[in-house]
Backbone bond lengths (Angstrom), bond angles and torsions (degrees), N, CA, C in turn:
res aa  C-N    CA-C-N  psi(-1)  N-CA   C-N-CA  omega(-1)  CA-C   N-CA-C  phi
1 M - - - 1.453 - - 1.523 109.96 -
2 K 1.296 115.68 150.54 1.457 121.85 175.92 1.518 109.65 -118.32
3 F 1.322 114.07 148.01 1.453 121.52 179.78 1.520 108.31 -132.64
4 E 1.315 115.35 156.85 1.464 121.79 -179.26 1.526 109.01 -126.75
5 F 1.328 115.23 143.22 1.463 120.84 175.10 1.520 108.08 -135.44
6 D 1.325 115.17 124.57 1.462 121.38 178.08 1.529 107.85 -120.92
7 I 1.308 116.28 105.87 1.461 121.07 -175.86 1.527 112.15 -63.35
8 K 1.312 117.11 -25.50 1.463 119.65 179.40 1.524 112.39 -69.94
9 K 1.343 116.93 -18.75 1.460 120.70 178.69 1.526 113.06 -88.41
10 V 1.329 117.19 -4.38 1.465 120.79 178.94 1.528 107.81 -73.06
11 D 1.327 115.16 112.47 1.464 122.32 -178.22 1.520 109.07 -87.80
12 L 1.315 116.87 111.43 1.462 120.85 -177.32 1.522 112.66 -109.22
13 V 1.319 116.47 34.85 1.461 120.91 176.10 1.527 107.13 -101.80
14 T 1.324 116.12 126.60 1.466 120.56 -179.79 1.523 110.61 -77.02
15 L 1.334 116.17 169.95 1.468 120.48 177.04 1.518 111.94 -60.81
16 G 1.308 116.38 -27.00 1.460 121.41 178.33 1.523 113.36 -81.98
17 G 1.332 117.10 0.61 1.453 120.84 177.94 1.521 114.86 87.97
18 V 1.315 117.86 8.39 1.459 121.29 179.85 1.529 109.16 -80.73
19 D 1.325 116.76 125.71 1.460 121.79 178.44 1.529 108.07 -87.28
20 L 1.329 116.12 105.32 1.456 120.47 -176.75 1.525 112.55 -70.10
21 R 1.324 118.48 -19.18 1.470 120.30 175.93 1.527 110.04 -64.15
22 K 1.340 116.38 -42.88 1.467 120.13 178.70 1.515 110.62 -66.28
23 T 1.322 115.53 -45.58 1.464 120.89 178.94 1.521 110.11 -60.51
24 F 1.310 115.51 -41.84 1.455 121.26 -179.83 1.523 110.83 -61.21
25 K 1.321 116.69 -46.88 1.472 120.40 -179.03 1.527 111.28 -62.85
26 E 1.336 116.66 -39.06 1.466 120.04 178.98 1.524 111.34 -64.28
27 K 1.330 117.09 -42.08 1.462 120.92 -176.98 1.521 112.84 -77.52
28 M 1.331 116.96 -43.58 1.459 121.19 -172.80 1.530 113.64 -93.33
29 K 1.325 117.49 -12.07 1.467 123.07 -179.78 1.534 112.95 64.13
30 K 1.340 116.08 23.96 1.466 121.16 174.01 1.516 108.29 -154.95
31 N 1.327 115.70 161.12 1.455 120.43 179.47 1.527 110.86 -66.20
32 F 1.313 115.64 155.38 1.456 122.44 177.62 1.528 110.52 -58.16
33 E 1.331 117.39 -42.59 1.458 122.01 -179.21 1.528 110.93 -61.13
34 Q 1.315 115.98 -43.73 1.462 120.63 179.76 1.525 110.71 -64.15
35 F 1.323 116.10 -44.97 1.461 119.96 179.94 1.523 111.03 -60.59
36 L 1.334 117.35 -49.00 1.458 120.64 -176.51 1.526 110.96 -64.28
37 G 1.323 118.09 -46.45 1.459 120.84 179.11 1.519 112.25 -59.58
38 E 1.322 117.29 -46.34 1.472 121.79 179.78 1.525 111.54 -64.34
39 T 1.314 116.60 -44.73 1.458 120.71 -176.37 1.519 111.51 -64.35
40 I 1.315 117.00 -44.33 1.459 119.93 179.38 1.532 109.83 -68.22
41 Y 1.294 117.52 -40.65 1.471 122.12 177.41 1.531 109.99 -57.26
42 N 1.327 116.85 -47.49 1.466 121.04 -177.96 1.519 113.39 -72.10
43 S 1.319 117.69 -30.73 1.464 119.01 -176.27 1.520 113.41 -86.03
44 T 1.327 118.60 -30.05 1.466 118.94 -177.49 1.518 112.37 -89.86
45 R 1.314 117.23 -38.86 1.477 121.86 -177.69 1.531 110.42 50.97
46 D 1.316 116.05 41.15 1.460 122.44 -179.92 1.522 108.77 -103.83
47 V 1.313 117.27 124.86 1.459 122.42 -175.64 1.529 111.54 -57.91
48 E 1.330 117.21 -41.08 1.460 120.42 -177.73 1.529 112.53 -69.87
49 L 1.320 117.59 -23.46 1.463 120.76 179.87 1.529 113.05 -90.30
50 D 1.324 117.53 -11.08 1.468 120.64 -176.96 1.526 112.65 -51.83
51 D 1.331 116.57 -55.67 1.467 120.42 -177.80 1.526 111.46 -64.64
52 K 1.320 116.76 -33.63 1.463 120.05 -179.62 1.526 110.68 -70.87
53 C 1.316 116.94 -37.05 1.466 120.25 176.35 1.525 110.26 -65.93
54 K 1.315 116.27 -38.93 1.465 120.22 177.84 1.529 110.46 -64.66
55 A 1.336 116.75 -38.35 1.468 120.84 177.99 1.528 110.40 -66.54
56 I 1.325 117.42 -41.80 1.474 120.98 177.11 1.525 108.85 -61.57
57 H 1.314 116.96 -42.83 1.468 123.03 177.84 1.528 111.16 -55.59
58 R 1.339 116.46 -36.34 1.470 121.75 179.06 1.532 112.67 -86.11
59 G 1.346 117.15 -2.27 1.463 120.87 178.87 1.512 113.97 84.98
60 E 1.319 117.26 22.22 1.460 121.79 -177.38 1.530 112.33 -97.90
61 K 1.317 115.23 158.00 1.464 122.54 176.48 1.526 108.80 -76.77
62 V 1.346 116.49 143.56 1.461 121.42 178.73 1.526 110.32 -131.62
63 E 1.329 115.35 159.28 1.457 121.94 173.77 1.520 108.58 -115.68
64 F 1.338 115.52 141.81 1.460 122.07 178.86 1.516 109.64 -121.07
65 N 1.337 116.08 149.12 1.457 118.80 163.94 1.532 105.62 -87.69
66 E 1.316 117.15 179.84 1.464 120.05 -174.35 1.531 112.70 -62.44
67 R 1.324 117.17 -40.98 1.470 120.70 179.84 1.529 111.26 -65.26
68 E 1.329 116.91 -43.57 1.460 120.95 179.15 1.523 110.97 -65.08
69 K 1.319 116.47 -37.92 1.477 121.13 177.83 1.522 110.19 -60.70
70 E 1.325 116.43 -45.03 1.464 120.19 179.41 1.529 111.49 -62.72
71 L 1.329 116.97 -42.47 1.470 120.52 177.02 1.525 111.13 -62.13
72 F 1.322 116.01 -44.06 1.461 121.83 179.14 1.528 110.44 -60.33
73 E 1.331 116.94 -48.94 1.465 120.48 -178.94 1.520 112.05 -62.88
74 R 1.338 117.20 -41.08 1.472 119.76 177.70 1.527 111.27 -63.27
75 A 1.326 116.49 -40.31 1.467 120.68 179.85 1.526 110.79 -66.03
76 V 1.324 117.71 -40.84 1.472 121.12 178.95 1.523 109.81 -64.24
77 K 1.330 117.58 -43.64 1.467 121.10 179.97 1.524 111.69 -65.03
78 A 1.321 117.19 -32.03 1.469 121.32 -179.45 1.519 112.41 -71.73
79 I 1.329 117.78 -20.73 1.464 120.50 -178.29 1.522 111.75 -66.49
80 E 1.316 117.62 -31.65 1.472 123.50 -179.66 1.528 111.26 56.47
81 F 1.321 114.39 63.57 1.460 121.12 178.32 1.519 111.74 -62.84
82 E 1.305 115.85 146.03 1.459 122.92 169.89 1.507 107.21 -118.02
83 P 1.286 121.86 117.71 1.469 126.17 -1.88 1.527 111.62 -78.17
84 G 1.343 116.02 163.34 1.464 122.38 179.77 1.516 112.65 -61.80
85 L 1.300 116.71 -15.09 1.463 122.83 177.30 1.529 111.18 -53.90
86 I 1.303 117.75 -37.05 1.457 121.66 -177.48 1.525 110.02 -63.54
87 E 1.319 117.25 -45.08 1.466 121.19 178.40 1.526 110.87 -58.82
88 R 1.309 116.83 -46.74 1.472 120.57 -179.62 1.521 111.44 -62.24
89 K 1.322 117.06 -41.12 1.467 120.83 -179.26 1.537 111.15 -66.21
90 I 1.325 117.55 -36.82 1.468 121.05 177.99 1.521 109.98 -66.62
91 L 1.322 116.38 -51.69 1.459 120.75 -176.06 1.523 112.25 -64.69
92 K 1.312 116.58 -29.16 1.460 121.30 178.34 1.534 111.45 -64.34
93 Q 1.321 117.70 -24.71 1.459 121.79 -177.35 1.531 113.98 -89.65
94 V 1.337 117.05 1.87 1.463 120.23 173.29 1.524 105.54 -85.04
95 I 1.328 115.94 106.77 1.465 121.48 -170.06 1.524 110.76 -115.92
96 K 1.323 116.43 133.83 1.458 121.79 176.34 1.528 109.21 -70.59
97 I 1.337 117.03 128.73 1.457 119.76 -178.64 1.525 113.63 -118.96
98 D 1.363 117.84 -15.69 1.455 119.19 -176.19 1.528 109.20 -159.90
99 D 1.336 115.58 152.52 1.485 120.48 176.13 1.472 111.85 -95.41
């Protein structure tokens, strides 16, 4: 199976209208895309995910096979975002595209 993840489609606006991307950049001093790509790259240390993490870092869409998807999801869950809404929004954008 193949899966697709497009970081640009991750909607980080809360119900109250707060844009968590802006808040994230203020707190972390880097874009959300850069943080996520770097964090997953550093936590998985998987050769096959290297280029995909770099693409996420640049804000590009990536495709995963089933094993890479599982590694990606485990890495996202390990980050323990505050609020947990961010984790759910990221994982929601991992979409099955092929069998």
